[in-house]
C-alpha atoms as an extended CHARMM CRD file, in Angstrom:
* protein
*
       260  EXT
         1         1  UNK       CA              0.0000000000        0.0000000000        0.0000000000  PROA      1               0.0000000000
         2         2  UNK       CA              2.9280000000        2.3450000000        0.6200000000  PROA      2               0.0000000000
         3         3  UNK       CA              1.2690000000        3.9380000000        3.6190000000  PROA      3               0.0000000000
         4         4  UNK       CA              0.0750000000        2.8330000000        7.0290000000  PROA      4               0.0000000000
         5         5  UNK       CA             -3.5180000000        1.8870000000        7.6490000000  PROA      5               0.0000000000
         6         6  UNK       CA             -5.2150000000        4.2160000000       10.1170000000  PROA      6               0.0000000000
         7         7  UNK       CA             -7.8980000000        3.1850000000       12.5760000000  PROA      7               0.0000000000
         8         8  UNK       CA            -10.2050000000        5.3370000000       14.6730000000  PROA      8               0.0000000000
         9         9  UNK       CA            -11.3840000000        4.1990000000       18.1060000000  PROA      9               0.0000000000
        10        10  UNK       CA            -14.4240000000        6.3680000000       18.7920000000  PROA      10              0.0000000000
        11        11  UNK       CA            -15.5370000000        6.4190000000       22.4000000000  PROA      11              0.0000000000
        12        12  UNK       CA            -18.8350000000        6.7990000000       24.1920000000  PROA      12              0.0000000000
        13        13  UNK       CA            -20.0780000000       10.1030000000       25.5870000000  PROA      13              0.0000000000
        14        14  UNK       CA            -23.6810000000       10.7830000000       24.5890000000  PROA      14              0.0000000000
        15        15  UNK       CA            -24.0950000000       14.1760000000       22.9270000000  PROA      15              0.0000000000
        16        16  UNK       CA            -20.4350000000       14.9330000000       23.6020000000  PROA      16              0.0000000000
        17        17  UNK       CA            -19.7160000000       12.2690000000       20.9940000000  PROA      17              0.0000000000
        18        18  UNK       CA            -20.6010000000       14.7420000000       18.2600000000  PROA      18              0.0000000000
        19        19  UNK       CA            -17.0160000000       15.9080000000       18.7620000000  PROA      19              0.0000000000
        20        20  UNK       CA            -16.0700000000       12.8090000000       16.7350000000  PROA      20              0.0000000000
        21        21  UNK       CA            -17.3620000000       14.6620000000       13.6790000000  PROA      21              0.0000000000
        22        22  UNK       CA            -14.8780000000       17.4640000000       14.2500000000  PROA      22              0.0000000000
        23        23  UNK       CA            -12.0750000000       14.9110000000       14.5230000000  PROA      23              0.0000000000
        24        24  UNK       CA            -13.0270000000       13.2730000000       11.2220000000  PROA      24              0.0000000000
        25        25  UNK       CA            -13.3710000000       16.6430000000        9.4900000000  PROA      25              0.0000000000
        26        26  UNK       CA             -9.8260000000       17.7130000000       10.3880000000  PROA      26              0.0000000000
        27        27  UNK       CA             -8.3650000000       14.3070000000        9.4730000000  PROA      27              0.0000000000
        28        28  UNK       CA            -10.0460000000       14.5410000000        6.0720000000  PROA      28              0.0000000000
        29        29  UNK       CA             -8.8210000000       18.1190000000        5.5780000000  PROA      29              0.0000000000
        30        30  UNK       CA             -5.2540000000       16.9330000000        6.1690000000  PROA      30              0.0000000000
        31        31  UNK       CA             -5.6180000000       13.9000000000        3.8920000000  PROA      31              0.0000000000
        32        32  UNK       CA             -5.2740000000       11.4050000000        6.7330000000  PROA      32              0.0000000000
        33        33  UNK       CA             -6.9440000000        8.1890000000        5.5360000000  PROA      33              0.0000000000
        34        34  UNK       CA             -9.4620000000        6.3710000000        7.7230000000  PROA      34              0.0000000000
        35        35  UNK       CA             -9.2730000000        2.6510000000        7.0230000000  PROA      35              0.0000000000
        36        36  UNK       CA            -10.9810000000        1.1560000000       10.0760000000  PROA      36              0.0000000000
        37        37  UNK       CA            -13.3860000000        2.3760000000       12.7410000000  PROA      37              0.0000000000
        38        38  UNK       CA            -14.3960000000        0.8000000000       16.0490000000  PROA      38              0.0000000000
        39        39  UNK       CA            -17.0290000000        2.5750000000       18.1160000000  PROA      39              0.0000000000
        40        40  UNK       CA            -18.7870000000        2.3310000000       21.4470000000  PROA      40              0.0000000000
        41        41  UNK       CA            -22.1630000000        3.9660000000       22.0490000000  PROA      41              0.0000000000
        42        42  UNK       CA            -22.1410000000        7.4350000000       20.4210000000  PROA      42              0.0000000000
        43        43  UNK       CA            -18.8710000000        6.4780000000       18.7650000000  PROA      43              0.0000000000
        44        44  UNK       CA            -20.6970000000        3.5400000000       17.1920000000  PROA      44              0.0000000000
        45        45  UNK       CA            -23.4280000000        5.8400000000       15.8790000000  PROA      45              0.0000000000
        46        46  UNK       CA            -21.0210000000        8.3490000000       14.3200000000  PROA      46              0.0000000000
        47        47  UNK       CA            -18.7500000000        5.5910000000       13.0370000000  PROA      47              0.0000000000
        48        48  UNK       CA            -21.6290000000        3.7440000000       11.3900000000  PROA      48              0.0000000000
        49        49  UNK       CA            -22.9920000000        6.8290000000        9.6300000000  PROA      49              0.0000000000
        50        50  UNK       CA            -19.5640000000        7.7330000000        8.2960000000  PROA      50              0.0000000000
        51        51  UNK       CA            -18.5570000000        4.1720000000        7.4640000000  PROA      51              0.0000000000
        52        52  UNK       CA            -21.7650000000        3.6250000000        5.4990000000  PROA      52              0.0000000000
        53        53  UNK       CA            -20.8090000000        6.4510000000        3.1600000000  PROA      53              0.0000000000
        54        54  UNK       CA            -22.2510000000        9.6580000000        4.5930000000  PROA      54              0.0000000000
        55        55  UNK       CA            -20.1430000000       12.7040000000        3.7090000000  PROA      55              0.0000000000
        56        56  UNK       CA            -18.7770000000       14.6270000000        6.6620000000  PROA      56              0.0000000000
        57        57  UNK       CA            -20.4140000000       17.8980000000        5.5860000000  PROA      57              0.0000000000
        58        58  UNK       CA            -23.8040000000       16.1620000000        5.4870000000  PROA      58              0.0000000000
        59        59  UNK       CA            -23.1980000000       14.7160000000        8.9510000000  PROA      59              0.0000000000
        60        60  UNK       CA            -22.4640000000       18.2280000000       10.2170000000  PROA      60              0.0000000000
        61        61  UNK       CA            -25.8610000000       19.3160000000        8.8950000000  PROA      61              0.0000000000
        62        62  UNK       CA            -27.6410000000       16.3260000000       10.4400000000  PROA      62              0.0000000000
        63        63  UNK       CA            -25.9740000000       16.9170000000       13.8000000000  PROA      63              0.0000000000
        64        64  UNK       CA            -27.0190000000       20.5420000000       13.9530000000  PROA      64              0.0000000000
        65        65  UNK       CA            -30.7120000000       19.6960000000       13.5570000000  PROA      65              0.0000000000
        66        66  UNK       CA            -30.6030000000       16.6890000000       15.9020000000  PROA      66              0.0000000000
        67        67  UNK       CA            -33.1240000000       17.0320000000       18.7220000000  PROA      67              0.0000000000
        68        68  UNK       CA            -33.5130000000       14.3990000000       21.4080000000  PROA      68              0.0000000000
        69        69  UNK       CA            -37.3090000000       14.5830000000       21.3900000000  PROA      69              0.0000000000
        70        70  UNK       CA            -37.4620000000       13.5700000000       17.7240000000  PROA      70              0.0000000000
        71        71  UNK       CA            -35.6310000000       10.2930000000       18.2750000000  PROA      71              0.0000000000
        72        72  UNK       CA            -36.4080000000        9.2260000000       21.8480000000  PROA      72              0.0000000000
        73        73  UNK       CA            -39.6960000000        7.3200000000       22.0900000000  PROA      73              0.0000000000
        74        74  UNK       CA            -40.4300000000        7.2710000000       25.7990000000  PROA      74              0.0000000000
        75        75  UNK       CA            -42.5340000000        4.3430000000       26.9660000000  PROA      75              0.0000000000
        76        76  UNK       CA            -43.7570000000        2.8120000000       30.2060000000  PROA      76              0.0000000000
        77        77  UNK       CA            -40.5970000000        2.0850000000       32.2270000000  PROA      77              0.0000000000
        78        78  UNK       CA            -39.7930000000       -1.5730000000       32.6720000000  PROA      78              0.0000000000
        79        79  UNK       CA            -36.2290000000       -2.1710000000       31.5180000000  PROA      79              0.0000000000
        80        80  UNK       CA            -35.6360000000        1.3710000000       30.2810000000  PROA      80              0.0000000000
        81        81  UNK       CA            -37.2910000000        4.7330000000       29.6870000000  PROA      81              0.0000000000
        82        82  UNK       CA            -36.7530000000        4.8400000000       25.9170000000  PROA      82              0.0000000000
        83        83  UNK       CA            -37.9740000000        2.1430000000       23.5230000000  PROA      83              0.0000000000
        84        84  UNK       CA            -35.3610000000        2.9560000000       20.8970000000  PROA      84              0.0000000000
        85        85  UNK       CA            -37.4140000000        2.2640000000       17.7610000000  PROA      85              0.0000000000
        86        86  UNK       CA            -37.1700000000        5.8170000000       16.4360000000  PROA      86              0.0000000000
        87        87  UNK       CA            -33.4130000000        6.0330000000       16.7220000000  PROA      87              0.0000000000
        88        88  UNK       CA            -33.0910000000        2.6130000000       15.0960000000  PROA      88              0.0000000000
        89        89  UNK       CA            -35.0170000000        3.7980000000       12.0520000000  PROA      89              0.0000000000
        90        90  UNK       CA            -32.9860000000        7.0130000000       11.9780000000  PROA      90              0.0000000000
        91        91  UNK       CA            -29.7730000000        4.9870000000       11.8430000000  PROA      91              0.0000000000
        92        92  UNK       CA            -31.2050000000        2.6090000000        9.2650000000  PROA      92              0.0000000000
        93        93  UNK       CA            -32.1920000000        5.5130000000        7.0260000000  PROA      93              0.0000000000
        94        94  UNK       CA            -28.8170000000        7.2340000000        7.1560000000  PROA      94              0.0000000000
        95        95  UNK       CA            -26.7970000000        4.0370000000        6.8060000000  PROA      95              0.0000000000
        96        96  UNK       CA            -28.8330000000        3.2900000000        3.6710000000  PROA      96              0.0000000000
        97        97  UNK       CA            -30.2090000000        0.1000000000        5.2190000000  PROA      97              0.0000000000
        98        98  UNK       CA            -26.7950000000       -1.5210000000        4.8360000000  PROA      98              0.0000000000
        99        99  UNK       CA            -25.2860000000       -4.4300000000        6.6710000000  PROA      99              0.0000000000
       100       100  UNK       CA            -21.9630000000       -3.7690000000        8.3680000000  PROA      100             0.0000000000
       101       101  UNK       CA            -20.0920000000       -6.0030000000        5.9350000000  PROA      101             0.0000000000
       102       102  UNK       CA            -21.2690000000       -3.7880000000        3.0670000000  PROA      102             0.0000000000
       103       103  UNK       CA            -19.8990000000       -0.5360000000        4.4940000000  PROA      103             0.0000000000
       104       104  UNK       CA            -17.3780000000        1.5360000000        2.5590000000  PROA      104             0.0000000000
       105       105  UNK       CA            -15.1190000000        1.6230000000        5.6270000000  PROA      105             0.0000000000
       106       106  UNK       CA            -14.9910000000       -1.4600000000        7.8790000000  PROA      106             0.0000000000
       107       107  UNK       CA            -16.7360000000       -0.6190000000       11.1550000000  PROA      107             0.0000000000
       108       108  UNK       CA            -16.8230000000       -2.6700000000       14.3660000000  PROA      108             0.0000000000
       109       109  UNK       CA            -19.5330000000       -1.8570000000       16.8940000000  PROA      109             0.0000000000
       110       110  UNK       CA            -19.1590000000       -2.6630000000       20.5790000000  PROA      110             0.0000000000
       111       111  UNK       CA            -21.9740000000       -3.7130000000       22.9110000000  PROA      111             0.0000000000
       112       112  UNK       CA            -22.1170000000       -5.3110000000       26.3550000000  PROA      112             0.0000000000
       113       113  UNK       CA            -23.9850000000       -8.5550000000       27.0560000000  PROA      113             0.0000000000
       114       114  UNK       CA            -25.9240000000       -7.8110000000       30.2210000000  PROA      114             0.0000000000
       115       115  UNK       CA            -26.2840000000      -11.3760000000       31.5200000000  PROA      115             0.0000000000
       116       116  UNK       CA            -22.6710000000      -12.4810000000       31.0760000000  PROA      116             0.0000000000
       117       117  UNK       CA            -20.8300000000       -9.1510000000       31.2200000000  PROA      117             0.0000000000
       118       118  UNK       CA            -18.9550000000      -10.0610000000       28.0300000000  PROA      118             0.0000000000
       119       119  UNK       CA            -17.9560000000       -7.6960000000       25.2340000000  PROA      119             0.0000000000
       120       120  UNK       CA            -19.8100000000       -8.2770000000       21.9780000000  PROA      120             0.0000000000
       121       121  UNK       CA            -18.2790000000       -7.0040000000       18.7280000000  PROA      121             0.0000000000
       122       122  UNK       CA            -20.4350000000       -6.6160000000       15.6410000000  PROA      122             0.0000000000
       123       123  UNK       CA            -18.6520000000       -6.5970000000       12.2730000000  PROA      123             0.0000000000
       124       124  UNK       CA            -21.4680000000       -8.1500000000       10.2650000000  PROA      124             0.0000000000
       125       125  UNK       CA            -25.2350000000       -7.9830000000       10.2100000000  PROA      125             0.0000000000
       126       126  UNK       CA            -27.8000000000       -5.2090000000       10.4280000000  PROA      126             0.0000000000
       127       127  UNK       CA            -25.9730000000       -1.9580000000       11.1790000000  PROA      127             0.0000000000
       128       128  UNK       CA            -28.9760000000       -0.1920000000       12.7060000000  PROA      128             0.0000000000
       129       129  UNK       CA            -29.6240000000       -3.0040000000       15.1870000000  PROA      129             0.0000000000
       130       130  UNK       CA            -25.9440000000       -3.1230000000       16.1810000000  PROA      130             0.0000000000
       131       131  UNK       CA            -25.8570000000        0.6350000000       16.7990000000  PROA      131             0.0000000000
       132       132  UNK       CA            -29.1150000000        0.4420000000       18.7310000000  PROA      132             0.0000000000
       133       133  UNK       CA            -27.5040000000       -2.1700000000       20.9970000000  PROA      133             0.0000000000
       134       134  UNK       CA            -24.3460000000       -0.1160000000       21.4560000000  PROA      134             0.0000000000
       135       135  UNK       CA            -26.1900000000        3.0750000000       22.5030000000  PROA      135             0.0000000000
       136       136  UNK       CA            -28.4330000000        1.3040000000       25.0430000000  PROA      136             0.0000000000
       137       137  UNK       CA            -27.4930000000        3.3450000000       28.0920000000  PROA      137             0.0000000000
       138       138  UNK       CA            -28.5750000000        1.3090000000       31.1500000000  PROA      138             0.0000000000
       139       139  UNK       CA            -31.7640000000        2.6140000000       32.6940000000  PROA      139             0.0000000000
       140       140  UNK       CA            -32.4730000000        4.9330000000       29.7690000000  PROA      140             0.0000000000
       141       141  UNK       CA            -32.7870000000        2.6310000000       26.7500000000  PROA      141             0.0000000000
       142       142  UNK       CA            -34.5190000000       -0.7290000000       26.8400000000  PROA      142             0.0000000000
       143       143  UNK       CA            -31.7620000000       -3.3140000000       26.2050000000  PROA      143             0.0000000000
       144       144  UNK       CA            -31.5820000000       -4.6340000000       22.6350000000  PROA      144             0.0000000000
       145       145  UNK       CA            -32.0180000000       -8.3700000000       22.1080000000  PROA      145             0.0000000000
       146       146  UNK       CA            -30.0140000000       -9.8540000000       19.2330000000  PROA      146             0.0000000000
       147       147  UNK       CA            -29.7290000000      -13.6280000000       18.8310000000  PROA      147             0.0000000000
       148       148  UNK       CA            -30.8470000000      -14.2400000000       22.4290000000  PROA      148             0.0000000000
       149       149  UNK       CA            -28.2230000000      -11.8050000000       23.7420000000  PROA      149             0.0000000000
       150       150  UNK       CA            -29.4700000000       -8.9700000000       25.9840000000  PROA      150             0.0000000000
       151       151  UNK       CA            -27.2840000000       -6.0530000000       24.9620000000  PROA      151             0.0000000000
       152       152  UNK       CA            -26.5490000000       -2.6890000000       26.5430000000  PROA      152             0.0000000000
       153       153  UNK       CA            -24.2080000000        0.2570000000       25.9490000000  PROA      153             0.0000000000
       154       154  UNK       CA            -20.7780000000       -0.6510000000       24.5840000000  PROA      154             0.0000000000
       155       155  UNK       CA            -19.1980000000        2.0330000000       26.7470000000  PROA      155             0.0000000000
       156       156  UNK       CA            -19.9910000000       -0.0060000000       29.8590000000  PROA      156             0.0000000000
       157       157  UNK       CA            -17.3770000000       -2.6090000000       28.9100000000  PROA      157             0.0000000000
       158       158  UNK       CA            -15.0640000000       -0.6770000000       26.5750000000  PROA      158             0.0000000000
       159       159  UNK       CA            -15.3590000000        3.1030000000       26.5740000000  PROA      159             0.0000000000
       160       160  UNK       CA            -12.7780000000        3.6400000000       23.8080000000  PROA      160             0.0000000000
       161       161  UNK       CA            -12.3320000000        0.3950000000       21.8160000000  PROA      161             0.0000000000
       162       162  UNK       CA             -8.6410000000        0.6490000000       20.9470000000  PROA      162             0.0000000000
       163       163  UNK       CA             -7.9330000000       -3.0900000000       21.0770000000  PROA      163             0.0000000000
       164       164  UNK       CA            -10.7630000000       -3.8020000000       18.6390000000  PROA      164             0.0000000000
       165       165  UNK       CA             -9.5140000000       -1.4320000000       15.9510000000  PROA      165             0.0000000000
       166       166  UNK       CA             -5.9990000000       -2.7950000000       16.4280000000  PROA      166             0.0000000000
       167       167  UNK       CA             -7.3100000000       -6.3140000000       15.8470000000  PROA      167             0.0000000000
       168       168  UNK       CA             -8.9800000000       -5.0720000000       12.6530000000  PROA      168             0.0000000000
       169       169  UNK       CA             -5.5170000000       -4.4000000000       11.2350000000  PROA      169             0.0000000000
       170       170  UNK       CA             -4.7680000000       -0.7300000000       11.8580000000  PROA      170             0.0000000000
       171       171  UNK       CA             -1.1050000000        0.2500000000       11.8480000000  PROA      171             0.0000000000
       172       172  UNK       CA             -1.7700000000        3.6200000000       13.4810000000  PROA      172             0.0000000000
       173       173  UNK       CA             -4.5820000000        4.0840000000       15.9950000000  PROA      173             0.0000000000
       174       174  UNK       CA             -6.2000000000        7.3980000000       16.8430000000  PROA      174             0.0000000000
       175       175  UNK       CA             -8.3900000000        7.1250000000       19.9440000000  PROA      175             0.0000000000
       176       176  UNK       CA            -11.0330000000        9.7160000000       20.7880000000  PROA      176             0.0000000000
       177       177  UNK       CA            -12.1900000000        9.9040000000       24.4030000000  PROA      177             0.0000000000
       178       178  UNK       CA            -14.9550000000       12.4300000000       25.0490000000  PROA      178             0.0000000000
       179       179  UNK       CA            -16.8590000000       10.9420000000       27.9960000000  PROA      179             0.0000000000
       180       180  UNK       CA            -15.3900000000       12.9890000000       30.8250000000  PROA      180             0.0000000000
       181       181  UNK       CA            -17.6890000000       13.8320000000       33.6810000000  PROA      181             0.0000000000
       182       182  UNK       CA            -17.8680000000       17.3360000000       35.0910000000  PROA      182             0.0000000000
       183       183  UNK       CA            -17.5980000000       17.6540000000       38.8720000000  PROA      183             0.0000000000
       184       184  UNK       CA            -20.4070000000       19.6810000000       40.4390000000  PROA      184             0.0000000000
       185       185  UNK       CA            -22.5090000000       19.4330000000       37.2810000000  PROA      185             0.0000000000
       186       186  UNK       CA            -26.1860000000       20.3600000000       37.4830000000  PROA      186             0.0000000000
       187       187  UNK       CA            -28.2710000000       17.2520000000       38.1320000000  PROA      187             0.0000000000
       188       188  UNK       CA            -31.8490000000       17.9810000000       37.1240000000  PROA      188             0.0000000000
       189       189  UNK       CA            -33.3410000000       14.7830000000       35.7380000000  PROA      189             0.0000000000
       190       190  UNK       CA            -33.1470000000       11.0010000000       35.8640000000  PROA      190             0.0000000000
       191       191  UNK       CA            -31.1020000000       11.1800000000       32.6620000000  PROA      191             0.0000000000
       192       192  UNK       CA            -28.5120000000       13.3300000000       34.4410000000  PROA      192             0.0000000000
       193       193  UNK       CA            -28.3810000000       10.9580000000       37.4060000000  PROA      193             0.0000000000
       194       194  UNK       CA            -27.7690000000        7.8970000000       35.2450000000  PROA      194             0.0000000000
       195       195  UNK       CA            -25.2580000000        9.5030000000       32.8930000000  PROA      195             0.0000000000
       196       196  UNK       CA            -23.2630000000       11.2110000000       35.6400000000  PROA      196             0.0000000000
       197       197  UNK       CA            -23.0990000000        7.9180000000       37.5630000000  PROA      197             0.0000000000
       198       198  UNK       CA            -21.8350000000        6.0130000000       34.5160000000  PROA      198             0.0000000000
       199       199  UNK       CA            -19.3230000000        8.7480000000       33.6420000000  PROA      199             0.0000000000
       200       200  UNK       CA            -17.8770000000        8.6940000000       37.1730000000  PROA      200             0.0000000000
       201       201  UNK       CA            -17.4750000000        4.9020000000       37.1070000000  PROA      201             0.0000000000
       202       202  UNK       CA            -15.9260000000        4.9130000000       33.6510000000  PROA      202             0.0000000000
       203       203  UNK       CA            -13.5450000000        7.7250000000       34.5190000000  PROA      203             0.0000000000
       204       204  UNK       CA            -12.2070000000        5.6930000000       37.4290000000  PROA      204             0.0000000000
       205       205  UNK       CA            -11.7770000000        2.6410000000       35.1920000000  PROA      205             0.0000000000
       206       206  UNK       CA             -9.9840000000        4.6180000000       32.4810000000  PROA      206             0.0000000000
       207       207  UNK       CA             -7.6100000000        6.1750000000       35.0490000000  PROA      207             0.0000000000
       208       208  UNK       CA             -6.4440000000        2.6810000000       35.9470000000  PROA      208             0.0000000000
       209       209  UNK       CA             -5.9310000000        1.4700000000       32.3740000000  PROA      209             0.0000000000
       210       210  UNK       CA             -3.3830000000        2.3580000000       29.7280000000  PROA      210             0.0000000000
       211       211  UNK       CA             -4.9360000000        3.5850000000       26.4890000000  PROA      211             0.0000000000
       212       212  UNK       CA             -2.7760000000        1.7100000000       23.9830000000  PROA      212             0.0000000000
       213       213  UNK       CA             -3.2450000000        4.1500000000       21.1110000000  PROA      213             0.0000000000
       214       214  UNK       CA             -0.6970000000        6.0300000000       19.0420000000  PROA      214             0.0000000000
       215       215  UNK       CA             -2.6680000000        9.2460000000       19.4080000000  PROA      215             0.0000000000
       216       216  UNK       CA             -5.1870000000       10.0320000000       22.1570000000  PROA      216             0.0000000000
       217       217  UNK       CA             -7.5640000000       12.8950000000       21.4520000000  PROA      217             0.0000000000
       218       218  UNK       CA             -9.6140000000       14.2660000000       24.3480000000  PROA      218             0.0000000000
       219       219  UNK       CA            -11.8870000000       17.0930000000       23.1670000000  PROA      219             0.0000000000
       220       220  UNK       CA            -12.6580000000       19.5580000000       25.9380000000  PROA      220             0.0000000000
       221       221  UNK       CA            -16.3880000000       18.8410000000       26.1690000000  PROA      221             0.0000000000
       222       222  UNK       CA            -16.8960000000       18.2500000000       29.8820000000  PROA      222             0.0000000000
       223       223  UNK       CA            -18.9210000000       21.4550000000       30.2950000000  PROA      223             0.0000000000
       224       224  UNK       CA            -21.5860000000       20.2210000000       27.8720000000  PROA      224             0.0000000000
       225       225  UNK       CA            -24.4480000000       17.9150000000       28.8180000000  PROA      225             0.0000000000
       226       226  UNK       CA            -24.1590000000       14.4070000000       27.4460000000  PROA      226             0.0000000000
       227       227  UNK       CA            -27.9600000000       14.0670000000       27.2620000000  PROA      227             0.0000000000
       228       228  UNK       CA            -29.3480000000       17.5120000000       26.3900000000  PROA      228             0.0000000000
       229       229  UNK       CA            -28.1650000000       17.5000000000       22.7490000000  PROA      229             0.0000000000
       230       230  UNK       CA            -27.7480000000       21.2710000000       22.8600000000  PROA      230             0.0000000000
       231       231  UNK       CA            -24.6100000000       23.2270000000       21.9060000000  PROA      231             0.0000000000
       232       232  UNK       CA            -23.8630000000       20.6490000000       19.2270000000  PROA      232             0.0000000000
       233       233  UNK       CA            -21.9250000000       23.0900000000       16.9750000000  PROA      233             0.0000000000
       234       234  UNK       CA            -19.7130000000       23.9780000000       19.9640000000  PROA      234             0.0000000000
       235       235  UNK       CA            -19.1330000000       20.2980000000       20.7360000000  PROA      235             0.0000000000
       236       236  UNK       CA            -18.1290000000       19.6180000000       17.1190000000  PROA      236             0.0000000000
       237       237  UNK       CA            -15.7560000000       22.5940000000       17.2410000000  PROA      237             0.0000000000
       238       238  UNK       CA            -14.0010000000       21.1180000000       20.2840000000  PROA      238             0.0000000000
       239       239  UNK       CA            -13.3260000000       17.9690000000       18.2490000000  PROA      239             0.0000000000
       240       240  UNK       CA            -11.8240000000       20.1030000000       15.4880000000  PROA      240             0.0000000000
       241       241  UNK       CA             -9.6620000000       22.0970000000       17.9270000000  PROA      241             0.0000000000
       242       242  UNK       CA             -8.3040000000       19.0000000000       19.6700000000  PROA      242             0.0000000000
       243       243  UNK       CA             -7.4000000000       17.3320000000       16.3760000000  PROA      243             0.0000000000
       244       244  UNK       CA             -5.8130000000       20.5030000000       15.0100000000  PROA      244             0.0000000000
       245       245  UNK       CA             -3.6620000000       20.6640000000       18.1370000000  PROA      245             0.0000000000
       246       246  UNK       CA             -2.2270000000       17.1980000000       17.4060000000  PROA      246             0.0000000000
       247       247  UNK       CA             -2.3230000000       17.1220000000       13.6090000000  PROA      247             0.0000000000
       248       248  UNK       CA              1.4350000000       17.6630000000       13.2540000000  PROA      248             0.0000000000
       249       249  UNK       CA              2.0700000000       14.6500000000       15.4650000000  PROA      249             0.0000000000
       250       250  UNK       CA             -0.3840000000       12.5580000000       13.4120000000  PROA      250             0.0000000000
       251       251  UNK       CA              1.2350000000       13.6050000000       10.1200000000  PROA      251             0.0000000000
       252       252  UNK       CA              4.6670000000       12.7830000000       11.5080000000  PROA      252             0.0000000000
       253       253  UNK       CA              3.5110000000        9.3120000000       12.5510000000  PROA      253             0.0000000000
       254       254  UNK       CA              2.2270000000        8.6370000000        9.0310000000  PROA      254             0.0000000000
       255       255  UNK       CA              5.3640000000        9.9830000000        7.3530000000  PROA      255             0.0000000000
       256       256  UNK       CA              7.7260000000        8.1300000000        9.6910000000  PROA      256             0.0000000000
       257       257  UNK       CA              5.8690000000        4.8930000000        8.9490000000  PROA      257             0.0000000000
       258       258  UNK       CA              6.3050000000        5.4700000000        5.2110000000  PROA      258             0.0000000000
       259       259  UNK       CA             10.0480000000        6.0160000000        5.6600000000  PROA      259             0.0000000000
       260       260  UNK       CA             10.3810000000        2.7490000000        7.5750000000  PROA      260             0.0000000000
């Protein structure tokens, strides 16, 4: 090929995950190829839309008109507040009804099997169902059942799926972690309680693990709500700024690999 293959590990983070779009935009602008994507939760959603063939400028437009109320079908609570059918159809529409194996860019989607606690990686099958499983935040979304597996948010087991994109064959891995909790944040709803609790637990886990990526991007999005889906343009901009700040390092990694 004459160049390294580049993989993106896109992490969870709810609405803060729109910063992934800013990352992709700057990589494209600098002609950094994206050969593989692995995503958890919001990272799975963004990765699937892009991997299916959506242009980044179109994804910017979609993000800016995204409103939670349009895609969250609240039902009678049993295993979750949100049924998830609307968001599934949204994903199916904008991934062109494709299966994962038919994507332009190979995408792996991470979910967590609730009964066994095992990581489940989708590389084939219905993309919309896989994304729906990966975004199933415990207590908010009803878990997704696929082949007798009861699946919840991929970020529970693997917030930033670096090892998965490495296993896909990436020579250089760019990890994007945007799920930082904000101390003393306003807690006003059950959504805030659940998300803040998960973010605190995940932050402690991530502190104790080594992120085995060549580049770690951490957009400064902690001040934004992960569930309100407001300030989306600002969140995207933070992804752009963080990637711009490390673009020279990324370009050097690619060029050094070529020289080797």
